[in-house]
KOLKE-802520 format. One record per atom (N, C-alpha, C): residue number from 1; residue in three letters; atom name; x, z, y. Coordinates in nm, 2 decimals. Each point is the difference from the previous one (the first is absolute). Example, Ala and Ser with C-alpha at 12.3 -4.5 7.8 and 13.67 -1.06 7.14 Angstrom:
residues 2
ATOM  nr rest atom   east     up  north
ATOM   1  ala    N   1.32   0.78  -0.57
ATOM   1  ala   CA  -0.09   0.00   0.12
ATOM   1  ala    C   0.09   0.00   0.12
ATOM   2  ser    N  -0.04  -0.07   0.11
ATOM   2  ser   CA   0.09   0.00   0.11
ATOM   2  ser    C  -0.08   0.08   0.11
//
This chain:
residues 88
ATOM  nr rest atom   east     up  north
ATOM   1  met    N  -0.23   0.22   1.38
ATOM   1  met   CA   0.07  -0.05  -0.11
ATOM   1  met    C  -0.01  -0.15  -0.01
ATOM   2  ser    N   0.10  -0.07  -0.03
ATOM   2  ser   CA   0.00  -0.14  -0.01
ATOM   2  ser    C  -0.07  -0.05  -0.13
ATOM   3  val    N  -0.03  -0.13   0.00
ATOM   3  val   CA  -0.06  -0.05  -0.13
ATOM   3  val    C   0.10   0.01  -0.11
ATOM   4  tyr    N   0.13  -0.03   0.03
ATOM   4  tyr   CA   0.10   0.01  -0.10
ATOM   4  tyr    C   0.01   0.14  -0.06
ATOM   5  ala    N   0.00   0.10   0.09
ATOM   5  ala   CA   0.00   0.14  -0.04
ATOM   5  ala    C  -0.12   0.04  -0.09
ATOM   6  asp    N  -0.12  -0.05   0.04
ATOM   6  asp   CA  -0.12   0.02  -0.08
ATOM   6  asp    C   0.02  -0.06  -0.14
ATOM   7  gln    N   0.05  -0.12   0.00
ATOM   7  gln   CA   0.02  -0.07  -0.13
ATOM   7  gln    C   0.10   0.08  -0.09
ATOM   8  lys    N   0.10   0.04   0.06
ATOM   8  lys   CA   0.11   0.08  -0.07
ATOM   8  lys    C  -0.06   0.13  -0.05
ATOM   9  glu    N  -0.08   0.07   0.08
ATOM   9  glu   CA  -0.06   0.12  -0.05
ATOM   9  glu    C  -0.10  -0.02  -0.11
ATOM  10  ala    N  -0.08  -0.11   0.01
ATOM  10  ala   CA  -0.10  -0.04  -0.11
ATOM  10  ala    C   0.08  -0.03  -0.13
ATOM  11  thr    N   0.11  -0.07   0.01
ATOM  11  thr   CA   0.08  -0.03  -0.11
ATOM  11  thr    C   0.06   0.13  -0.07
ATOM  12  arg    N   0.05   0.09   0.08
ATOM  12  arg   CA   0.05   0.13  -0.04
ATOM  12  arg    C  -0.11   0.08  -0.08
ATOM  13  glu    N  -0.12   0.00   0.06
ATOM  13  glu   CA  -0.11   0.07  -0.06
ATOM  13  glu    C  -0.04  -0.06  -0.13
ATOM  14  lys    N   0.00  -0.13   0.00
ATOM  14  lys   CA  -0.03  -0.07  -0.13
ATOM  14  lys    C   0.10   0.03  -0.11
ATOM  15  asn    N   0.12   0.00   0.04
ATOM  15  asn   CA   0.11   0.03  -0.10
ATOM  15  asn    C  -0.02   0.14  -0.05
ATOM  16  ile    N  -0.03   0.10   0.09
ATOM  16  ile   CA  -0.03   0.14  -0.05
ATOM  16  ile    C  -0.11   0.00  -0.09
ATOM  17  glu    N  -0.11  -0.07   0.03
ATOM  17  glu   CA  -0.12   0.00  -0.09
ATOM  17  glu    C   0.04  -0.06  -0.14
ATOM  18  glu    N   0.07  -0.11   0.00
ATOM  18  glu   CA   0.04  -0.06  -0.12
ATOM  18  glu    C   0.09   0.09  -0.09
ATOM  19  thr    N   0.09   0.07   0.07
ATOM  19  thr   CA   0.08   0.10  -0.07
ATOM  19  thr    C  -0.09   0.11  -0.06
ATOM  20  asp    N  -0.10   0.04   0.08
ATOM  20  asp   CA  -0.09   0.11  -0.05
ATOM  20  asp    C  -0.08  -0.05  -0.12
ATOM  21  ile    N  -0.04  -0.13   0.00
ATOM  21  ile   CA  -0.07  -0.05  -0.12
ATOM  21  ile    C   0.08   0.00  -0.12
ATOM  22  glu    N   0.12  -0.05   0.01
ATOM  22  glu   CA   0.10  -0.01  -0.11
ATOM  22  glu    C   0.03   0.14  -0.05
ATOM  23  glu    N   0.03   0.09   0.09
ATOM  23  glu   CA   0.04   0.14  -0.04
ATOM  23  glu    C  -0.12   0.07  -0.07
ATOM  24  thr    N  -0.12  -0.02   0.06
ATOM  24  thr   CA  -0.12   0.06  -0.07
ATOM  24  thr    C  -0.02  -0.05  -0.14
ATOM  25  ala    N   0.02  -0.13  -0.02
ATOM  25  ala   CA  -0.01  -0.06  -0.13
ATOM  25  ala    C   0.11   0.06  -0.09
ATOM  26  arg    N   0.12   0.01   0.04
ATOM  26  arg   CA   0.11   0.06  -0.08
ATOM  26  arg    C  -0.04   0.14  -0.04
ATOM  27  val    N  -0.04   0.08   0.09
ATOM  27  val   CA  -0.04   0.14  -0.02
ATOM  27  val    C  -0.11   0.01  -0.11
ATOM  28  arg    N  -0.10  -0.08   0.02
ATOM  28  arg   CA  -0.11   0.00  -0.10
ATOM  28  arg    C   0.04  -0.04  -0.14
ATOM  29  leu    N   0.09  -0.09  -0.01
ATOM  29  leu   CA   0.05  -0.04  -0.13
ATOM  29  leu    C   0.09   0.11  -0.06
ATOM  30  arg    N   0.10   0.05   0.08
ATOM  30  arg   CA   0.09   0.10  -0.04
ATOM  30  arg    C  -0.07   0.13  -0.05
ATOM  31  his    N  -0.11   0.03   0.07
ATOM  31  his   CA  -0.06   0.13  -0.03
ATOM  31  his    C  -0.12  -0.01  -0.09
ATOM  32  ser    N  -0.02  -0.12  -0.06
ATOM  32  ser   CA  -0.11  -0.02  -0.09
ATOM  32  ser    C   0.01   0.09  -0.12
ATOM  33  ser    N  -0.12   0.04  -0.05
ATOM  33  ser   CA   0.00   0.08  -0.12
ATOM  33  ser    C   0.03  -0.08  -0.12
ATOM  34  tyr    N   0.01  -0.14   0.01
ATOM  34  tyr   CA   0.03  -0.09  -0.11
ATOM  34  tyr    C   0.15  -0.03   0.01
ATOM  35  arg    N   0.08   0.06  -0.09
ATOM  35  arg   CA   0.14  -0.03   0.00
ATOM  35  arg    C   0.04  -0.14   0.00
ATOM  36  ala    N  -0.07  -0.08  -0.07
ATOM  36  ala   CA   0.03  -0.14  -0.02
ATOM  36  ala    C   0.01  -0.08   0.13
ATOM  37  ile    N  -0.07   0.04   0.10
ATOM  37  ile   CA   0.00  -0.08   0.13
ATOM  37  ile    C   0.09   0.07   0.10
ATOM  38  arg    N   0.06   0.10  -0.03
ATOM  38  arg   CA   0.09   0.07   0.10
ATOM  38  arg    C   0.12  -0.08   0.04
ATOM  39  asn    N   0.05  -0.09  -0.08
ATOM  39  asn   CA   0.11  -0.08   0.03
ATOM  39  asn    C  -0.03  -0.14   0.05
ATOM  40  val    N  -0.13  -0.03   0.02
ATOM  40  val   CA  -0.04  -0.13   0.06
ATOM  40  val    C   0.05   0.00   0.14
ATOM  41  thr    N   0.05  -0.12   0.04
ATOM  41  thr   CA   0.05  -0.01   0.14
ATOM  41  thr    C  -0.10  -0.08   0.08
ATOM  42  cys    N   0.02   0.01   0.13
ATOM  42  cys   CA  -0.09  -0.08   0.09
ATOM  42  cys    C   0.07  -0.05   0.12
ATOM  43  arg    N  -0.04  -0.11   0.06
ATOM  43  arg   CA   0.05  -0.05   0.12
ATOM  43  arg    C  -0.11  -0.07   0.07
ATOM  44  leu    N  -0.01   0.03   0.13
ATOM  44  leu   CA  -0.10  -0.06   0.09
ATOM  44  leu    C   0.06  -0.12   0.07
ATOM  45  asp    N  -0.06  -0.12  -0.02
ATOM  45  asp   CA   0.05  -0.12   0.07
ATOM  45  asp    C  -0.05  -0.01   0.14
ATOM  46  val    N   0.04  -0.11   0.07
ATOM  46  val   CA  -0.03  -0.01   0.14
ATOM  46  val    C  -0.15  -0.03   0.02
ATOM  47  glu    N  -0.07  -0.05  -0.10
ATOM  47  glu   CA  -0.14  -0.03   0.01
ATOM  47  glu    C  -0.09   0.12  -0.04
ATOM  48  gly    N   0.06   0.11  -0.03
ATOM  48  gly   CA  -0.08   0.12  -0.03
ATOM  48  gly    C  -0.04   0.01  -0.15
ATOM  49  val    N   0.07  -0.07  -0.08
ATOM  49  val   CA  -0.03   0.00  -0.15
ATOM  49  val    C   0.10   0.09  -0.06
ATOM  50  leu    N  -0.05   0.10  -0.07
ATOM  50  leu   CA   0.09   0.09  -0.08
ATOM  50  leu    C   0.03  -0.05  -0.14
ATOM  51  his    N   0.12  -0.02  -0.03
ATOM  51  his   CA   0.04  -0.05  -0.13
ATOM  51  his    C   0.05   0.11  -0.09
ATOM  52  leu    N  -0.07   0.02  -0.11
ATOM  52  leu   CA   0.03   0.10  -0.10
ATOM  52  leu    C   0.09  -0.07  -0.11
ATOM  53  arg    N   0.11   0.07  -0.03
ATOM  53  arg   CA   0.09  -0.06  -0.11
ATOM  53  arg    C   0.04   0.11  -0.09
ATOM  54  gly    N   0.03  -0.03  -0.12
ATOM  54  gly   CA   0.05   0.09  -0.10
ATOM  54  gly    C  -0.05  -0.03  -0.13
ATOM  55  ser    N   0.01   0.09  -0.09
ATOM  55  ser   CA  -0.05  -0.02  -0.14
ATOM  55  ser    C  -0.08   0.13  -0.05
ATOM  56  val    N  -0.11  -0.03  -0.06
ATOM  56  val   CA  -0.08   0.11  -0.05
ATOM  56  val    C  -0.04  -0.04  -0.15
ATOM  57  pro    N  -0.03   0.10  -0.08
ATOM  57  pro   CA  -0.03  -0.03  -0.14
ATOM  57  pro    C  -0.14  -0.06  -0.03
ATOM  58  thr    N  -0.09   0.01   0.09
ATOM  58  thr   CA  -0.14  -0.06  -0.03
ATOM  58  thr    C  -0.06  -0.06   0.13
ATOM  59  tyr    N  -0.10  -0.09  -0.02
ATOM  59  tyr   CA  -0.07  -0.05   0.11
ATOM  59  tyr    C  -0.08   0.11   0.07
ATOM  60  his    N  -0.04   0.10  -0.07
ATOM  60  his   CA  -0.07   0.11   0.07
ATOM  60  his    C   0.09   0.06   0.10
ATOM  61  tyr    N   0.13   0.03  -0.03
ATOM  61  tyr   CA   0.09   0.06   0.10
ATOM  61  tyr    C   0.02  -0.10   0.12
ATOM  62  lys    N   0.01  -0.13  -0.03
ATOM  62  lys   CA   0.01  -0.10   0.10
ATOM  62  lys    C  -0.11   0.01   0.10
ATOM  63  gln    N  -0.12   0.02  -0.05
ATOM  63  gln   CA  -0.12   0.01   0.09
ATOM  63  gln    C   0.00   0.13   0.07
ATOM  64  leu    N   0.04   0.11  -0.06
ATOM  64  leu   CA   0.01   0.13   0.06
ATOM  64  leu    C   0.10   0.00   0.12
ATOM  65  ala    N   0.11  -0.07  -0.01
ATOM  65  ala   CA   0.09  -0.01   0.11
ATOM  65  ala    C  -0.06  -0.07   0.12
ATOM  66  gln    N  -0.07  -0.11  -0.03
ATOM  66  gln   CA  -0.07  -0.07   0.11
ATOM  66  gln    C  -0.11   0.09   0.06
ATOM  67  thr    N  -0.07   0.07  -0.08
ATOM  67  thr   CA  -0.11   0.09   0.05
ATOM  67  thr    C   0.06   0.11   0.09
ATOM  68  ala    N   0.12   0.05  -0.04
ATOM  68  ala   CA   0.07   0.11   0.07
ATOM  68  ala    C   0.03  -0.04   0.15
ATOM  69  val    N   0.03  -0.13   0.02
ATOM  69  val   CA   0.04  -0.04   0.14
ATOM  69  val    C  -0.12  -0.06   0.07
ATOM  70  ala    N  -0.11  -0.04  -0.07
ATOM  70  ala   CA  -0.11  -0.06   0.07
ATOM  70  ala    C  -0.06   0.10   0.10
ATOM  71  gly    N  -0.05  -0.05   0.11
ATOM  71  gly   CA  -0.07   0.08   0.10
ATOM  71  gly    C   0.09   0.06   0.10
ATOM  72  ile    N   0.13  -0.04   0.00
ATOM  72  ile   CA   0.09   0.05   0.10
ATOM  72  ile    C  -0.04  -0.07   0.13
ATOM  73  ile    N  -0.02   0.08   0.11
ATOM  73  ile   CA  -0.04  -0.06   0.13
ATOM  73  ile    C   0.10  -0.10   0.05
ATOM  74  gly    N  -0.04  -0.12   0.03
ATOM  74  gly   CA   0.09  -0.10   0.05
ATOM  74  gly    C   0.05  -0.10  -0.10
ATOM  75  leu    N  -0.02   0.04  -0.13
ATOM  75  leu   CA   0.04  -0.09  -0.11
ATOM  75  leu    C  -0.09  -0.12  -0.01
ATOM  76  lys    N   0.05  -0.12   0.00
ATOM  76  lys   CA  -0.09  -0.12  -0.01
ATOM  76  lys    C  -0.03  -0.04  -0.14
ATOM  77  glu    N   0.11   0.01  -0.08
ATOM  77  glu   CA  -0.02  -0.05  -0.14
ATOM  77  glu    C   0.11   0.06  -0.09
ATOM  78  val    N  -0.03   0.00  -0.13
ATOM  78  val   CA   0.10   0.05  -0.09
ATOM  78  val    C   0.03  -0.11  -0.10
ATOM  79  ala    N   0.13  -0.03  -0.02
ATOM  79  ala   CA   0.05  -0.10  -0.09
ATOM  79  ala    C   0.06   0.07  -0.12
ATOM  80  asn    N  -0.08   0.01  -0.11
ATOM  80  asn   CA   0.04   0.08  -0.11
ATOM  80  asn    C   0.09  -0.08  -0.09
ATOM  81  glu    N   0.13   0.01   0.01
ATOM  81  glu   CA   0.10  -0.08  -0.07
ATOM  81  glu    C   0.07   0.09  -0.11
ATOM  82  ile    N  -0.07   0.10  -0.04
ATOM  82  ile   CA   0.05   0.09  -0.10
ATOM  82  ile    C  -0.01  -0.07  -0.14
ATOM  83  glu    N   0.11   0.02  -0.08
ATOM  83  glu   CA   0.00  -0.06  -0.13
ATOM  83  glu    C  -0.04   0.10  -0.10
ATOM  84  val    N  -0.07  -0.04  -0.10
ATOM  84  val   CA  -0.05   0.09  -0.11
ATOM  84  val    C   0.10  -0.03  -0.12
ATOM  85  asp    N   0.07   0.11  -0.03
ATOM  85  asp   CA   0.10   0.00  -0.11
ATOM  85  asp    C  -0.03   0.12  -0.09
ATOM  86  ser    N  -0.05  -0.02  -0.12
ATOM  86  ser   CA  -0.04   0.11  -0.09
ATOM  86  ser    C   0.12   0.08  -0.04
ATOM  87  thr    N   0.12  -0.05   0.02
ATOM  87  thr   CA   0.12   0.08  -0.04
ATOM  87  thr    C   0.06   0.08   0.12
ATOM  88  ser    N  -0.07  -0.01   0.12
ATOM  88  ser   CA   0.05   0.08   0.11
ATOM  88  ser    C  -0.06   0.14   0.00
//
């Protein structure tokens, strides 16, 4: 196999891993026993940082969403950009 083919394969494997990280986070949020965090969205950037976005009624739920995705293998960092809105 050529160096180019090896690099292409490594890139493909990395993309699959990144997709797995993002999908695992989505599943954890969607299937949470806490209804308030089920609609939180997430996106993994190219540096391996998972961005959480959405709105929850309390800071406690904001922290629960972050805790739900923490510990996913391959995840480097979580950027919790969830807004707290007591009317949500």
